[in-house]
C-alpha positions as CSV (number, residue, x, y, z in Angstrom):
1,M,-20.6,17.8,3.6
2,Y,-17.7,20.1,4.1
3,Q,-14.8,21.2,1.9
4,Y,-11.4,22.4,2.9
5,K,-9.1,23.8,0.1
6,D,-5.5,25.1,0.2
7,Q,-5.4,24.8,4.0
8,E,-2.2,24.0,6.1
9,Y,-2.2,22.4,9.5
10,D,0.8,21.8,11.7
11,T,0.7,19.5,14.8
12,V,-3.1,19.9,15.1
13,Q,-5.0,17.2,17.0
14,F,-8.1,15.9,15.2
15,D,-8.4,12.9,17.5
16,G,-11.9,11.5,17.9
17,R,-13.7,14.0,15.7
18,D,-16.4,13.3,13.1
19,L,-14.8,14.2,9.8
20,R,-17.0,12.0,7.6
21,Y,-18.2,12.9,4.1
22,G,-15.8,15.8,3.7
23,E,-13.6,16.9,0.7
24,L,-10.0,18.0,1.1
25,I,-8.3,19.7,-1.8
26,S,-4.6,20.7,-1.9
27,C,-4.3,20.7,1.9
28,V,-1.1,20.0,3.8
29,F,-1.2,18.3,7.2
30,T,2.2,18.0,9.0
31,R,2.6,15.9,12.2
32,C,-1.2,16.0,12.8
33,T,-3.1,13.3,14.7
34,F,-6.3,11.6,13.6
35,M,-6.4,8.9,16.2
36,N,-9.9,7.2,16.4
37,T,-11.2,9.9,14.0
38,E,-14.3,9.1,11.9
39,M,-13.2,9.8,8.3
40,D,-15.6,7.5,6.4
41,E,-16.3,8.4,2.7
42,I,-13.9,11.4,2.9
43,E,-12.3,12.5,-0.4
44,T,-8.8,13.9,-0.7
45,S,-7.1,15.2,-3.9
46,N,-3.6,16.6,-4.1
47,C,-3.2,16.7,-0.3
48,R,-0.1,15.9,1.7
49,F,-0.1,14.2,5.1
50,I,3.4,14.2,6.5
51,E,4.2,12.0,9.6
52,C,0.5,12.0,10.6
53,D,-1.0,9.4,13.0
54,F,-4.2,7.6,11.9
55,R,-4.2,4.9,14.5
56,G,-7.7,3.5,15.1
57,A,-9.2,5.9,12.5
58,T,-12.1,4.8,10.2
59,L,-11.6,5.5,6.5
60,N,-14.2,3.2,5.1
61,A,-15.1,3.9,1.5
62,S,-12.7,6.9,1.5
63,S,-11.2,8.0,-1.8
64,H,-7.8,9.6,-2.4
65,T,-6.4,10.9,-5.7
66,E,-2.8,12.0,-6.2
67,S,-2.5,12.6,-2.4
68,A,0.6,11.8,-0.4
69,F,0.7,10.0,3.0
70,E,4.4,10.1,3.9
71,N,5.7,8.3,7.0
72,C,2.2,8.1,8.4
73,T,0.9,5.5,10.9
74,F,-2.3,3.5,10.1
75,S,-2.0,0.8,12.8
76,G,-5.4,-0.5,13.6
77,A,-7.1,1.8,11.1
78,N,-10.1,0.6,9.1
79,L,-9.6,1.2,5.3
80,F,-12.4,-1.1,4.2
81,V,-13.1,-0.5,0.4
82,S,-11.0,2.6,0.4
83,K,-9.5,3.7,-2.9
84,F,-6.0,5.2,-3.5
85,T,-5.3,6.4,-7.0
86,S,-1.8,7.5,-8.0
87,C,-0.9,8.3,-4.3
88,K,2.5,8.5,-2.7
89,M,2.5,6.3,0.5
90,T,6.2,6.0,1.2
91,G,7.3,5.0,4.6
92,S,3.8,4.5,6.1
93,D,3.0,1.7,8.5
94,F,-0.2,-0.3,7.9
95,S,0.4,-3.0,10.5
96,G,-2.8,-4.3,11.9
97,A,-4.9,-2.2,9.6
98,Q,-8.2,-3.5,8.1
99,M,-7.6,-3.3,4.3
100,D,-10.2,-5.7,2.9
101,G,-11.6,-4.5,-0.5
102,I,-9.0,-1.7,-0.8
103,S,-8.3,-0.4,-4.3
104,M,-4.7,0.6,-5.0
105,I,-4.3,2.1,-8.5
106,G,-0.8,3.0,-9.4
107,G,1.3,5.2,-7.1
108,D,4.4,4.7,-4.9
109,W,4.1,2.4,-1.8
110,S,7.8,2.1,-1.3
111,Y,9.2,1.4,2.2
112,T,5.7,0.7,3.6
113,N,4.9,-1.9,6.2
114,L,2.2,-4.2,4.7
115,R,2.8,-7.2,7.0
116,H,-0.2,-9.6,7.6
117,I,-2.4,-7.6,5.1
118,K,-4.9,-9.5,2.8
119,L,-4.3,-8.3,-0.8
120,G,-5.3,-11.5,-2.5
121,K,-6.9,-11.2,-6.0
122,Q,-6.2,-7.5,-6.1
123,D,-5.2,-5.6,-9.3
124,L,-1.9,-4.0,-8.2
125,R,-0.4,-3.5,-11.6
126,G,2.4,-1.0,-12.0
127,I,2.7,0.0,-8.4
128,R,6.1,0.8,-6.9
129,F,6.7,-1.5,-4.0
130,H,10.4,-0.9,-3.5
131,E,11.6,-2.4,-0.2
132,V,8.1,-3.0,1.1
133,D,7.7,-5.5,4.0
134,F,5.2,-8.1,2.7
135,S,5.9,-10.6,5.5
136,D,3.0,-13.0,6.0
137,T,0.9,-11.0,3.5
138,D,-1.6,-12.7,1.3
139,L,-0.9,-11.8,-2.4
140,G,-2.5,-15.0,-3.7
141,K,-3.9,-14.5,-7.2
142,A,-3.0,-10.8,-7.1
143,D,-2.0,-9.1,-10.4
144,L,1.5,-7.7,-9.8
145,R,2.5,-7.2,-13.4
146,D,5.1,-4.5,-14.0
147,C,5.4,-3.7,-10.3
148,D,8.8,-2.6,-8.9
149,M,9.2,-5.1,-6.0
150,S,13.0,-4.7,-5.8
151,R,14.4,-5.7,-2.4
152,A,10.9,-6.3,-1.0
153,T,10.6,-8.6,2.0
154,L,8.5,-11.7,1.1
155,T,8.9,-13.8,4.2
156,R,6.1,-16.4,4.3
157,T,4.2,-14.3,1.7
158,K,1.4,-16.1,-0.1
159,L,2.1,-15.9,-3.8
160,T,0.0,-18.8,-5.0
161,G,-1.4,-18.0,-8.5
162,T,0.1,-14.5,-8.5
163,D,0.8,-12.9,-11.8
164,L,4.4,-11.6,-11.6
165,R,5.1,-11.0,-15.3
166,G,7.2,-7.9,-15.9
167,A,7.7,-7.3,-12.2
168,I,11.2,-6.2,-11.0
169,L,12.4,-8.8,-8.5
170,D,15.9,-7.6,-7.9
171,G,17.4,-8.2,-4.5
172,I,14.7,-10.8,-3.5
173,D,15.7,-14.3,-2.1
174,L,13.8,-16.2,-4.8
175,K,14.7,-19.6,-3.2
176,S,12.6,-18.8,-0.2
177,L,9.4,-18.1,-2.3
178,D,6.5,-20.5,-2.8
179,V,5.5,-19.6,-6.3
180,K,3.2,-22.6,-7.0
181,G,0.8,-21.5,-9.8
182,A,2.4,-18.1,-10.2
183,R,2.9,-16.7,-13.7
184,M,6.3,-15.5,-14.6
185,D,7.9,-14.2,-17.8
186,R,11.0,-15.8,-19.3
187,E,13.5,-13.5,-17.7
188,Q,12.0,-14.1,-14.3
189,A,12.0,-17.9,-14.8
190,V,15.7,-17.8,-15.7
191,L,16.5,-15.8,-12.6
192,F,14.5,-18.3,-10.5
193,M,16.3,-21.3,-12.0
194,R,19.7,-19.6,-11.5
195,S,18.9,-18.9,-7.8
196,F,18.8,-22.7,-7.4
197,G,22.1,-23.1,-9.1
198,A,20.9,-24.0,-12.6
199,K,23.0,-23.0,-15.6
200,V,20.7,-21.5,-18.2
201,D,22.0,-20.9,-21.7
């Protein structure tokens, strides 16, 4: 196992390397590439990855605490049972990524692309999902209580049995949602009825 601490890397290519079982602490990676890199069981804390490319990388069982992945690309990456705690993921693209069993605990996932991702039955409470693209994503039976989902795209999103209580749903076309079995609070129920033209006193 290796450990890197307080290191900075700019436009470095880590493509195809074996970086498994390492620990990264307070490191900064700017425009670095990790394409097809093996990063299984890696641990990061207080790191920043800015505009980095993780296409095809394996991050199985990796753990990330208070790290930032800003405007990064994870297309085709494998994030099986990875864990992100209080991380900033803004603007990153996860299209085509394998995210089964992922743990997302708090943090800011605003402006991310989570299309076609399976997040059913996940505990996603309190996460900021502002303007996230959830098109064709499975959120069935997920716990979305107190999430900020304002202006999120929910085209063909599966919301069956989802718990939406306390979630911010501003700017969402509620009429297009299939919320069968979903749990809502009173304020959300009123918004939902008004979206269909009902007058609620």
